[in-house]
VOPAGU-2260 file (C-alpha; in pm, 1 decimal, decimal comma):
REM VOPAGU-2260
SITE   aa  ch    i         X         Y         Z
SITE  ASP   A    0   -1115,7     309,6    1376,7
SITE  GLY   A    1    -743,4     361,9    1318,6
SITE  LEU   A    2    -695,2     739,0    1304,6
SITE  ASP   A    3    -319,3     676,7    1287,0
SITE  GLU   A    4    -365,6     497,3     953,7
SITE  VAL   A    5    -445,9     834,1     795,4
SITE  LEU   A    6     -73,3     872,2     745,2
SITE  ASP   A    7     -56,9    1227,9     610,0
SITE  THR   A    8     -48,7    1467,0     908,3
SITE  GLY   A    9    -249,7    1737,0     731,9
SITE  THR   A   10    -523,6    1494,8     631,1
SITE  ARG   A   11    -523,1    1343,9     979,3
SITE  SER   A   12    -576,7    1690,0    1131,2
SITE  TYR   A   13    -869,0    1742,6     894,6
SITE  VAL   A   14   -1020,6    1404,6     989,0
SITE  SER   A   15    -969,2    1482,8    1359,6
SITE  ASN   A   16   -1153,1    1813,9    1325,0
SITE  GLN   A   17   -1435,2    1650,5    1130,1
SITE  ALA   A   18   -1468,1    1381,0    1397,6
SITE  ARG   A   19   -1475,9    1645,2    1670,6
SITE  ALA   A   20   -1746,6    1839,4    1486,7
SITE  MET   A   21   -1958,8    1526,7    1455,7
SITE  ILE   A   22   -1907,4    1442,8    1822,9
SITE  SER   A   23   -2007,8    1796,4    1925,0
SITE  GLU   A   24   -2323,2    1781,9    1714,8
SITE  TRP   A   25   -2446,2    1437,0    1814,1
SITE  SER   A   26   -2312,4    1352,5    2160,2
SITE  ASN   A   27   -2578,9    1565,2    2332,3
SITE  ARG   A   28   -2843,4    1350,8    2163,9
SITE  GLY   A   29   -2729,0    1035,9    2337,3
SITE  VAL   A   30   -2488,6     912,1    2068,4
SITE  ARG   A   31   -2160,2     770,5    2197,5
SITE  PHE   A   32   -1839,6     786,2    1998,2
SITE  VAL   A   33   -1517,3     588,9    2019,2
SITE  VAL   A   34   -1213,4     688,8    1811,8
SITE  THR   A   35    -912,9     455,5    1805,7
SITE  SER   A   36    -551,7     531,7    1719,5
SITE  ARG   A   37    -202,7     412,9    1794,2
SITE  PHE   A   38      -0,1     649,1    2012,4
SITE  VAL   A   39     258,1     752,3    1753,9
SITE  GLY   A   40       7,3     864,7    1492,1
SITE  TYR   A   41    -220,4    1041,3    1739,2
SITE  ARG   A   42      33,9    1279,5    1891,5
SITE  ASP   A   43      72,1    1475,8    1566,8
SITE  ALA   A   44    -300,9    1540,5    1522,7
SITE  PRO   A   45    -495,1    1484,3    1845,7
SITE  LEU   A   46    -869,4    1532,1    1863,7
SITE  PRO   A   47    -938,1    1890,2    1976,1
SITE  GLY   A   48   -1146,5    1964,3    2280,9
SITE  SER   A   49   -1182,8    1806,8    2623,1
SITE  LEU   A   50   -1250,8    1444,6    2534,6
SITE  SER   A   51   -1173,8    1149,1    2758,2
SITE  HIS   A   52    -853,8     972,9    2654,5
SITE  LEU   A   53    -807,6     609,5    2751,3
SITE  SER   A   54    -514,1     377,4    2684,6
SITE  VAL   A   55    -574,5      13,8    2597,4
SITE  LEU   A   56    -358,1    -181,4    2838,4
SITE  ASP   A   57    -150,4    -482,1    2744,4
SITE  PHE   A   58    -300,0    -821,4    2817,6
SITE  ARG   A   59    -206,0    -959,7    3156,5
SITE  GLN   A   60    -143,8   -1331,7    3199,4
SITE  GLN   A   61    -505,1   -1404,9    3296,6
SITE  GLU   A   62    -635,0   -1217,4    2992,6
SITE  ILE   A   63    -390,5   -1399,3    2765,3
SITE  GLU   A   64    -522,8   -1730,1    2896,8
SITE  ILE   A   65    -887,4   -1628,4    2843,1
SITE  PHE   A   66    -813,6   -1507,0    2489,9
SITE  VAL   A   67    -620,7   -1822,5    2396,1
SITE  HIS   A   68    -895,0   -2048,0    2536,5
SITE  LYS   A   69   -1170,5   -1872,7    2342,5
SITE  TRP   A   70    -965,6   -1836,0    2025,1
SITE  ALA   A   71    -857,2   -2202,0    2014,8
SITE  HIS   A   72   -1211,1   -2332,5    2060,6
SITE  ALA   A   73   -1358,9   -2084,4    1810,5
SITE  TYR   A   74   -1093,4   -2165,9    1549,9
SITE  GLU   A   75   -1124,1   -2543,8    1578,4
SITE  ARG   A   76   -1504,5   -2518,2    1573,6
SITE  TRP   A   77   -1479,5   -2309,3    1255,3
SITE  ILE   A   78   -1244,0   -2565,9    1096,2
SITE  ALA   A   79   -1495,2   -2838,5    1185,9
SITE  GLY   A   80   -1769,0   -2661,4     992,5
SITE  GLY   A   81   -1903,8   -2442,2    1268,5
SITE  VAL   A   82   -2001,0   -2726,0    1501,5
SITE  ALA   A   83   -1811,5   -2830,0    1814,1
SITE  THR   A   84   -1722,4   -3199,7    1797,7
SITE  PRO   A   85   -1525,8   -3420,4    2038,8
SITE  GLU   A   86   -1234,1   -3406,3    1793,5
SITE  SER   A   87   -1243,5   -3027,2    1753,8
SITE  THR   A   88   -1263,8   -2986,2    2132,0
SITE  ARG   A   89    -961,5   -3212,7    2180,2
SITE  LYS   A   90    -760,8   -3019,0    1919,6
SITE  ALA   A   91    -861,7   -2690,4    2082,1
SITE  ARG   A   92    -742,0   -2808,5    2422,4
SITE  ASP   A   93    -410,7   -2926,4    2274,7
SITE  LEU   A   94    -359,5   -2596,5    2090,6
SITE  GLU   A   95    -446,7   -2398,1    2401,7
SITE  ALA   A   96    -203,7   -2596,9    2616,7
SITE  ASP   A   97      80,2   -2578,9    2361,3
SITE  LEU   A   98      43,4   -2205,2    2302,3
SITE  LEU   A   99      22,1   -2117,8    2671,9
SITE  THR   A  100     329,0   -2332,4    2741,9
SITE  ASP   A  101     520,9   -2136,7    2476,6
SITE  VAL   A  102     403,8   -1805,7    2621,6
SITE  ARG   A  103     488,2   -1892,2    2982,2
SITE  SER   A  104     827,6   -2041,9    2907,1
SITE  ASN   A  105     973,5   -1753,8    2705,8
SITE  PRO   A  106     974,5   -1387,8    2818,4
SITE  SER   A  107    1012,3   -1264,1    2459,1
SITE  VAL   A  108     702,7   -1453,4    2347,1
SITE  GLN   A  109     518,3   -1333,1    2657,3
SITE  ARG   A  110     588,0    -971,9    2563,7
SITE  LEU   A  111     449,6   -1032,4    2215,1
SITE  ALA   A  112     143,4   -1208,4    2356,6
SITE  ALA   A  113      50,4    -898,0    2557,6
SITE  ASN   A  114     -65,9    -739,8    2229,3
SITE  PRO   A  115    -392,2    -886,2    2092,4
SITE  LEU   A  116    -282,4    -866,1    1727,4
SITE  MET   A  117      50,0   -1031,6    1806,1
SITE  LEU   A  118    -125,5   -1297,2    2014,1
SITE  THR   A  119    -356,4   -1375,2    1721,8
SITE  MET   A  120     -51,7   -1417,5    1497,2
SITE  LEU   A  121     115,8   -1638,8    1757,6
SITE  ALA   A  122    -195,7   -1855,2    1775,8
SITE  LEU   A  123    -224,3   -1891,1    1398,0
SITE  VAL   A  124     143,7   -1973,4    1354,9
SITE  ARG   A  125     130,3   -2224,6    1641,9
SITE  ARG   A  126    -178,0   -2387,4    1488,1
SITE  GLN   A  127     -41,9   -2409,3    1134,9
SITE  VAL   A  128     334,2   -2442,8    1177,6
SITE  GLY   A  129     377,1   -2583,6    1527,2
SITE  ARG   A  130     664,7   -2365,9    1641,6
SITE  LEU   A  131     685,7   -2007,5    1755,8
SITE  PRO   A  132     959,1   -1753,7    1681,9
SITE  HIS   A  133    1076,1   -1556,5    1983,9
SITE  ARG   A  134    1128,3   -1225,1    1808,7
SITE  ARG   A  135     883,8    -990,0    1645,1
SITE  ILE   A  136    1047,0    -973,5    1302,4
SITE  LEU   A  137    1058,0   -1354,1    1284,8
SITE  LEU   A  138     694,2   -1378,4    1390,2
SITE  TYR   A  139     591,5   -1139,3    1112,1
SITE  GLU   A  140     801,5   -1335,1     864,5
SITE  ARG   A  141     655,2   -1669,1     969,1
SITE  TYR   A  142     298,9   -1535,9     960,9
SITE  VAL   A  143     333,2   -1376,1     616,9
SITE  ASN   A  144     514,6   -1682,0     483,3
SITE  THR   A  145     233,8   -1905,5     607,8
SITE  LEU   A  146     -23,8   -1695,1     422,2
SITE  ILE   A  147     176,7   -1693,3      98,4
SITE  GLU   A  148     273,9   -2061,0     118,3
SITE  SER   A  149     -93,4   -2151,9     164,7
SITE  TRP   A  150    -170,2   -1948,7    -146,0
SITE  VAL   A  151     105,8   -2120,1    -348,1
SITE  GLU   A  152     -20,4   -2460,9    -235,1
SITE  ALA   A  153    -379,6   -2372,9    -325,3
SITE  ARG   A  154    -271,7   -2256,6    -672,3
SITE  SER   A  155     -86,2   -2581,9    -735,0
SITE  GLN   A  156    -401,8   -2780,6    -661,1
SITE  GLY   A  157    -661,1   -2588,5    -860,7
SITE  GLU   A  158    -751,5   -2368,8   -1149,6
SITE  HIS   A  159    -493,2   -2104,5   -1059,5
SITE  THR   A  160    -202,6   -2325,2   -1168,9
SITE  ARG   A  161    -168,9   -2145,5   -1501,7
SITE  SER   A  162    -222,3   -1794,9   -1368,0
SITE  LEU   A  163     119,4   -1702,9   -1230,5
SITE  ASP   A  164     343,8   -1992,0   -1326,3
SITE  GLY   A  165     657,4   -2029,8   -1118,0
SITE  LEU   A  166     569,6   -1761,7    -861,3
SITE  ASP   A  167     665,1   -1897,9    -520,0
SITE  LEU   A  168     709,9   -1742,1    -176,7
SITE  HIS   A  169    1022,2   -1548,4    -275,4
SITE  GLY   A  170     864,8   -1438,8    -601,7
SITE  ALA   A  171     560,0   -1302,2    -421,1
SITE  GLU   A  172     779,9   -1120,2    -169,0
SITE  ALA   A  173     983,3    -972,6    -453,6
SITE  ILE   A  174     661,7    -803,0    -569,4
SITE  LEU   A  175     517,0    -708,3    -229,4
SITE  ILE   A  176     838,0    -548,1     -96,4
SITE  PRO   A  177     868,8    -275,2    -364,1
SITE  LEU   A  178     489,6    -230,9    -367,8
SITE  SER   A  179     492,3    -154,1       5,2
SITE  LEU   A  180     777,1      95,1     -35,5
SITE  TRP   A  181     586,9     271,7    -314,0
SITE  LEU   A  182     276,8     297,4     -93,2
SITE  GLN   A  183     487,2     426,2     196,8
SITE  HIS   A  184     649,9     698,0     -14,2
SITE  GLU   A  185     367,8     795,3    -247,5
SITE  LYS   A  186      43,4     721,7     -63,3
SITE  PRO   A  187      27,1     866,4     289,3
SITE  SER   A  188    -320,9     717,1     327,5
SITE  GLY   A  189    -175,2     367,5     281,0
SITE  THR   A  190    -420,2     299,7      -2,7
SITE  ALA   A  191    -436,2     355,6    -377,0
SITE  SER   A  192    -695,0     301,3    -647,6
SITE  ARG   A  193    -703,8     -30,9    -827,6
SITE  SER   A  194    -567,6     127,3   -1145,2
SITE  GLU   A  195    -278,3     287,2    -954,0
SITE  ILE   A  196    -191,5     -41,5    -781,7
SITE  GLN   A  197    -201,8    -231,1   -1111,4
SITE  ARG   A  198      11,2      34,1   -1282,1
SITE  GLU   A  199     275,0      10,2   -1008,4
SITE  LEU   A  200     264,0    -371,5   -1015,3
SITE  THR   A  201     317,9    -359,8   -1391,7
SITE  HIS   A  202     620,1    -135,7   -1338,7
SITE  ILE   A  203     755,1    -376,5   -1073,8
SITE  TYR   A  204     712,0    -678,4   -1303,9
SITE  LEU   A  205     896,5    -504,3   -1585,6
SITE  GLU   A  206    1174,0    -394,7   -1351,2
SITE  GLU   A  207    1205,9    -749,4   -1212,9
SITE  ALA   A  208    1246,1    -874,1   -1569,5
SITE  GLY   A  209    1510,5    -609,6   -1641,0
SITE  VAL   A  210    1297,7    -450,9   -1913,9
SITE  LYS   A  211    1345,7     -74,0   -1940,6
SITE  GLN   A  212    1173,7     -12,0   -2274,3
SITE  PRO   A  213     907,3    -280,9   -2306,6
SITE  THR   A  214     759,2    -391,0   -2634,5
SITE  ARG   A  215     380,3    -402,7   -2660,5
SITE  PRO   A  216     370,0    -778,7   -2590,4
SITE  GLN   A  217     599,5    -733,9   -2288,0
SITE  GLN   A  218     386,8    -446,9   -2157,9
SITE  ARG   A  219      67,1    -646,4   -2207,7
SITE  GLU   A  220     210,7    -953,0   -2034,4
SITE  ALA   A  221     322,5    -745,0   -1733,4
SITE  GLU   A  222     -21,1    -581,0   -1713,5
SITE  GLU   A  223    -195,4    -919,2   -1718,4
SITE  LYS   A  224      33,7   -1047,5   -1444,0
SITE  SER   A  225     -36,3    -741,3   -1231,2
SITE  ILE   A  226    -413,2    -795,1   -1260,2
SITE  ARG   A  227    -386,5   -1162,7   -1164,8
SITE  PHE   A  228    -144,1   -1094,5    -880,0
SITE  LEU   A  229    -369,7    -831,0    -724,8
SITE  ASN   A  230    -674,1   -1057,2    -755,0
SITE  GLU   A  231    -496,5   -1351,2    -594,4
SITE  MET   A  232    -344,9   -1143,9    -313,3
SITE  ARG   A  233    -697,8   -1021,7    -236,0
SITE  HIS   A  234    -893,3   -1342,8    -262,2
SITE  MET   A  235    -644,8   -1610,2    -153,9
SITE  THR   A  236    -399,9   -1457,7      95,2
SITE  GLY   A  237    -596,1   -1157,0     217,1
SITE  LEU   A  238    -271,1    -957,4     239,8
SITE  ILE   A  239    -410,5    -689,3       9,8
SITE  VAL   A  240    -771,9    -580,7      54,9
SITE  GLU   A  241   -1013,7    -313,5     -61,7
SITE  ARG   A  242   -1025,5     -96,4     250,6
SITE  GLY   A  243   -1272,3     150,5     104,4
SITE  HIS   A  244   -1436,0     227,1    -228,4
SITE  ASP   A  245   -1160,0     171,1    -485,5
SITE  ALA   A  246    -900,8     207,4    -208,6
SITE  TYR   A  247    -661,4     -87,4    -199,9
SITE  GLY   A  248    -387,4    -149,3      52,3
SITE  PHE   A  249    -240,0    -404,7     288,2
SITE  LEU   A  250    -476,6    -589,9     521,4
SITE  HIS   A  251    -326,1    -406,4     819,3
SITE  LEU   A  252     -69,2    -130,3     840,6
SITE  THR   A  253     153,8    -378,5    1027,1
SITE  PHE   A  254     207,1    -580,4     707,4
SITE  GLN   A  255     293,0    -276,1     499,1
SITE  GLU   A  256     543,3    -175,7     767,7
SITE  TYR   A  257     694,0    -525,3     767,9
SITE  PHE   A  258     756,4    -520,3     392,6
SITE  VAL   A  259     886,3    -160,9     405,1
SITE  GLY   A  260    1133,3    -275,5     671,5
SITE  ARG   A  261    1241,3    -552,2     435,9
SITE  ALA   A  262    1279,1    -297,4     155,9
SITE  LEU   A  263    1504,9     -76,7     370,5
SITE  ALA   A  264    1714,5    -379,3     464,2
SITE  GLN   A  265    1770,2    -453,0      94,1
SITE  LEU   A  266    1923,2    -111,0      26,1
SITE  ASP   A  267    2299,7     -75,8      11,8
SITE  ASP   A  268    2460,1      62,8     327,3
SITE  HIS   A  269    2501,2     418,5     197,9
SITE  LYS   A  270    2147,7     453,1      59,9
SITE  ARG   A  271    1997,9     293,1     371,6
SITE  TRP   A  272    2169,9     541,8     600,1
SITE  GLN   A  273    2069,1     831,9     375,3
SITE  THR   A  274    1706,6     719,0     404,4
SITE  ILE   A  275    1726,9     668,4     781,5
SITE  GLN   A  276    1872,8    1017,2     828,5
SITE  VAL   A  277    1577,3    1173,6     648,2
SITE  VAL   A  278    1289,4     970,5     796,6
SITE  ARG   A  279    1418,8     861,6    1137,5
SITE  HIS   A  280    1195,1    1097,0    1336,2
SITE  GLN   A  281     883,0    1069,9    1121,0
SITE  PRO   A  282     620,4     868,9    1314,4
SITE  ARG   A  283     503,2     672,8    1009,9
SITE  TRP   A  284     857,0     541,2     955,4
SITE  ARG   A  285     923,1     429,9    1312,4
SITE  GLU   A  286     792,9      72,7    1279,3
SITE  PRO   A  287     957,1      12,9     938,6
SITE  LEU   A  288    1290,1     131,1    1085,7
SITE  LEU   A  289    1258,4    -103,6    1384,3
SITE  LEU   A  290    1167,5    -394,1    1157,3
SITE  CYS   A  291    1455,1    -312,1     921,8
SITE  MET   A  292    1695,0    -327,9    1216,5
SITE  GLY   A  293    1538,5    -655,2    1325,7
SITE  TRP   A  294    1576,0    -807,3     980,3
SITE  LEU   A  295    1940,8    -702,6     953,3
SITE  GLY   A  296    2037,7    -798,9    1306,6
SITE  ILE   A  297    1835,5   -1117,1    1352,4
SITE  ARG   A  298    1741,3   -1260,0    1014,1
SITE  GLU   A  299    2070,8   -1172,6     845,6
SITE  ASN   A  300    2281,3   -1182,8    1165,4
SITE  ARG   A  301    2456,2    -852,4    1083,5
SITE  ARG   A  302    2503,8    -757,1    1447,0
SITE  LEU   A  303    2798,1    -521,7    1405,6
SITE  GLN   A  304    2630,5    -335,5    1120,5
SITE  VAL   A  305    2308,6    -280,2    1316,8
SITE  THR   A  306    2507,9    -171,1    1621,3
SITE  SER   A  307    2696,5      74,5    1400,6
SITE  LEU   A  308    2365,8     214,7    1271,3
SITE  VAL   A  309    2249,2     276,4    1629,5
SITE  GLU   A  310    2577,4     456,0    1702,7
SITE  GLN   A  311    2530,6     667,8    1389,4
SITE  ILE   A  312    2181,0     762,3    1505,8
SITE  LEU   A  313    2316,2     866,5    1846,0
SITE  ASP   A  314    2598,3    1066,1    1685,0
SITE  THR   A  315    2384,5    1247,1    1426,3
SITE  PRO   A  316    2368,3    1622,0    1503,9
SITE  ASP   A  317    2019,1    1734,9    1603,1
SITE  LYS   A  318    1960,9    2079,1    1752,7
SITE  THR   A  319    1651,7    1952,0    1937,6
SITE  GLU   A  320    1831,6    1660,1    2102,8
SITE  VAL   A  321    1903,4    1846,4    2427,7
SITE  ASP   A  322    1532,8    1901,5    2487,4
SITE  LEU   A  323    1357,4    1621,3    2298,7
SITE  HIS   A  324    1617,8    1339,3    2302,9
SITE  ARG   A  325    1479,8    1210,2    1973,1
SITE  ASN   A  326    1795,9    1028,5    1867,2
SITE  LEU   A  327    1825,4     867,7    2209,4
SITE  LEU   A  328    1458,4     765,8    2207,3
SITE  LEU   A  329    1496,1     595,8    1869,8
SITE  ALA   A  330    1816,4     418,8    1974,4
SITE  LEU   A  331    1649,9     297,2    2294,9
SITE  ALA   A  332    1347,7     171,7    2100,5
SITE  ILE   A  333    1575,0     -24,9    1866,7
SITE  ALA   A  334    1765,2    -175,1    2159,0
SITE  ALA   A  335    1445,4    -266,4    2345,3
SITE  ASP   A  336    1313,7    -443,7    2033,6
SITE  ASP   A  337    1578,8    -715,6    2078,4
SITE  VAL   A  338    1744,0    -680,6    1736,9
SITE  ASN   A  339    2070,2    -857,6    1827,5
SITE  LEU   A  340    2282,1    -551,6    1907,7
SITE  HIS   A  341    2633,2    -595,9    2040,9
SITE  PRO   A  342    2630,0    -578,9    2424,4
SITE  SER   A  343    2880,8    -291,6    2420,2
SITE  ILE   A  344    2616,3     -45,0    2297,1
SITE  PHE   A  345    2401,8    -104,7    2605,6
SITE  VAL   A  346    2655,8      62,8    2832,2
SITE  ARG   A  347    2641,7     380,3    2623,8
SITE  LEU   A  348    2261,1     372,4    2609,2
SITE  ARG   A  349    2235,6     322,8    2983,2
SITE  ASN   A  350    2468,7     612,9    3055,9
SITE  GLU   A  351    2283,7     847,4    2821,0
SITE  PHE   A  352    1931,9     777,1    2938,3
SITE  VAL   A  353    2027,5     786,1    3307,8
SITE  CYS   A  354    2182,1    1129,9    3258,1
SITE  CYS   A  355    1887,1    1288,7    3076,5
SITE  PHE   A  356    1592,3    1071,2    3162,6
SITE  PRO   A  357    1266,0    1244,2    3062,6
SITE  THR   A  358     941,9    1118,7    3211,9
SITE  TYR   A  359     791,1    1009,7    2881,1
SITE  ILE   A  360    1031,1     722,9    2804,8
SITE  TYR   A  361     965,0     495,5    3099,8
SITE  GLN   A  362     808,1     236,4    2871,7
SITE  THR   A  363    1116,8     227,6    2651,1
SITE  ALA   A  364    1340,0     203,4    2957,0
SITE  ARG   A  365    1130,2     -87,1    3078,9
SITE  GLY   A  366    1198,1    -275,0    2756,3
SITE  LEU   A  367    1568,9    -195,2    2762,6
SITE  ILE   A  368    1619,8    -304,9    3123,9
SITE  GLY   A  369    1418,3    -619,7    3061,2
SITE  TYR   A  370    1639,5    -698,3    2764,0
SITE  ALA   A  371    1947,4    -638,7    2978,9
SITE  GLY   A  372    1812,4    -911,5    3206,7
SITE  LEU   A  373    1799,1   -1145,3    2908,0
SITE  LEU   A  374    2155,2   -1055,9    2809,9
SITE  ALA   A  375    2271,3   -1127,7    3161,8
SITE  THR   A  376    2120,0   -1476,1    3156,0
SITE  ASN   A  377    2348,1   -1549,1    2859,5
SITE  ASN   A  378    2648,6   -1394,0    3037,2
SITE  ALA   A  379    2665,2   -1123,1    2770,1
SITE  ILE   A  380    2688,7    -847,5    3031,9
SITE  ASP   A  381    2760,7    -813,8    3404,0
SITE  LEU   A  382    2415,0    -725,4    3532,1
SITE  GLN   A  383    2520,3    -574,4    3865,3
SITE  GLU   A  384    2772,8    -347,2    3697,4
SITE  TRP   A  385    2528,5    -249,2    3421,0
SITE  LEU   A  386    2251,2    -163,5    3667,3
SITE  GLU   A  387    2466,5      24,1    3919,2
SITE  PRO   A  388    2409,7     374,4    3772,5
SITE  ILE   A  389    2033,2     312,4    3775,8
SITE  THR   A  390    2036,3     170,1    4128,3
SITE  ASN   A  391    2217,9     479,6    4254,0
SITE  CYS   A  392    2033,2     741,4    4049,3
SITE  SER   A  393    1806,8     996,4    4219,0
SITE  ASN   A  394    1510,0     917,9    3993,3
SITE  LYS   A  395    1294,8     695,1    4216,9
SITE  ARG   A  396    1049,6     618,0    3935,2
SITE  LEU   A  397    1334,5     486,4    3721,1
SITE  ARG   A  398    1452,1     265,8    4009,0
SITE  GLN   A  399    1098,9     129,8    4040,9
SITE  VAL   A  400    1081,7      62,3    3665,6
SITE  MET   A  401    1411,4    -124,7    3695,7
SITE  VAL   A  402    1270,0    -362,7    3957,9
SITE  GLU   A  403     944,8    -416,2    3765,0
SITE  SER   A  404    1138,1    -488,1    3445,8
SITE  LEU   A  405    1360,1    -745,7    3612,0
SITE  ALA   A  406    1068,0    -926,6    3775,9
SITE  GLU   A  407    1016,5   -1152,8    3474,5
SITE  HIS   A  408    1373,1   -1285,1    3496,2
SITE  THR   A  409    1374,6   -1401,1    3858,6
SITE  GLU   A  410    1479,1   -1750,9    3754,7
SITE  PHE   A  411    1828,1   -1602,5    3711,4
SITE  GLY   A  412    2029,2   -1580,6    4035,3
SITE  PRO   A  413    2188,8   -1234,9    3988,8
SITE  VAL   A  414    1847,2   -1089,5    3904,3
SITE  ARG   A  415    1696,4   -1231,3    4223,1
SITE  GLN   A  416    1986,0   -1097,1    4426,5
SITE  HIS   A  417    1954,4    -751,3    4275,5
SITE  ILE   A  418    1581,3    -742,1    4353,1
SITE  LEU   A  419    1650,6    -853,6    4710,6
SITE  ASN   A  420    1902,8    -570,0    4743,9
SITE  CYS   A  421    1630,2    -327,1    4636,7
SITE  LEU   A  422    1435,3    -416,0    4952,7
SITE  GLN   A  423    1678,2    -174,4    5120,1
SITE  ASP   A  424    1589,2     113,2    4885,4
SITE  LYS   A  425    1496,1     435,4    5064,6
SITE  ASN   A  426    1179,1     477,5    4855,6
SITE  ASN   A  427     862,4     292,9    4954,3
SITE  SER   A  428     743,3     239,0    4593,9
SITE  VAL   A  429    1072,5      76,6    4496,7
SITE  ARG   A  430    1061,2    -151,1    4801,4
SITE  HIS   A  431     699,7    -242,0    4726,5
SITE  ALA   A  432     792,5    -333,1    4366,4
SITE  ALA   A  433    1071,8    -554,8    4499,9
SITE  ILE   A  434     830,7    -728,9    4738,6
SITE  GLU   A  435     584,5    -794,0    4454,4
SITE  ALA   A  436     866,0    -932,2    4239,0
SITE  ILE   A  437     993,7   -1183,2    4494,1
SITE  THR   A  438     659,9   -1287,6    4648,2
SITE  PRO   A  439     589,8   -1552,3    4377,8
SITE  LEU   A  440     925,1   -1711,6    4463,8
SITE  LEU   A  441     813,7   -1766,6    4823,3
SITE  THR   A  442     492,5   -1955,5    4747,9
SITE  ASP   A  443     664,4   -2294,1    4768,4
SITE  TYR   A  444     801,8   -2233,8    5117,4
């Protein structure tokens, strides 16, 4: 489970070959195997042989509703001691209704809810905080903050009060951010032994205190803090867990990536760009880069700086760009992640991907066009003008993707009009997509 979490490509190839050998030996005896992996990690070391490959689809609206219903009732029953009561049932119904209202009323939240892990986070944040962020980076922040704040509150009420005096949310983050960056750089597996983790935590504590040459008492104090911090992160927040025998790491790779993104955002401009140049096309750095851009553009509102970084990525010489479009793919992924880029960059992105549109970036294009629809609702761009090169391009699949991407913004007049215009498209698939998009609007007539 999670082949992509074997982050070193060489080790992942070894694990893939071992898995294939086991499958070959045992599958003829009636044993069935399932291997899971995210797309990005799998491409570099796929399982050899002719195995069936299946993609887990995003949740559709009906599946979101089923998941939320079951999750809300299971959670409230658990809170009530494992027994359904009239009160727990009422709370479950309220939570279900509130969460589904949030999902239906905001396209950004709906996109997040299509992913089961994100939907679980949305549900937990809605249950504990009562309000949902509309962007991924803010959802991660709110979820992690909720875990840490619960830990701080628990410490203040019990025996842990004396263990890490004065360590609050920001203090915990100040430790977790450099720890995640160390794991990302030094531990391709995403895990380290307990002694290695404690040694790095000790180093972080000393660095935080500005101590370069610690005395024995200072060293001992930092070591004691590192032991207590690791224990409390394991037992009270669950952010750090033992994922194997003496193999410690973040609960899920997502959380390591979130804190690595935060670490990149903390770098000065020159060092950040130097790092991005080196790692920008390494699969294991993709999510941290996206989250870094989100933190800068959304959390810190540094729109022009993030836009400039995207332009630098597009302008960076790469001899494989003509064939692989790696810089363009990364820039499109950043734009589609809704990181508060300046609208001007979308014209350049549109022109570049229309001119050299390879078949394997339809999903990214879908996100970008959908985000253009959001920009148009805020009058940030002229939608008809922005879409014109796509409407007139010869790539019929891209025209179809355009219509499907705009379908979730039909409450906006120009979007509806553009979809209606696509009923005149010469391709049957494009016309069919337009019909499907406008049919829900006709149900009241």
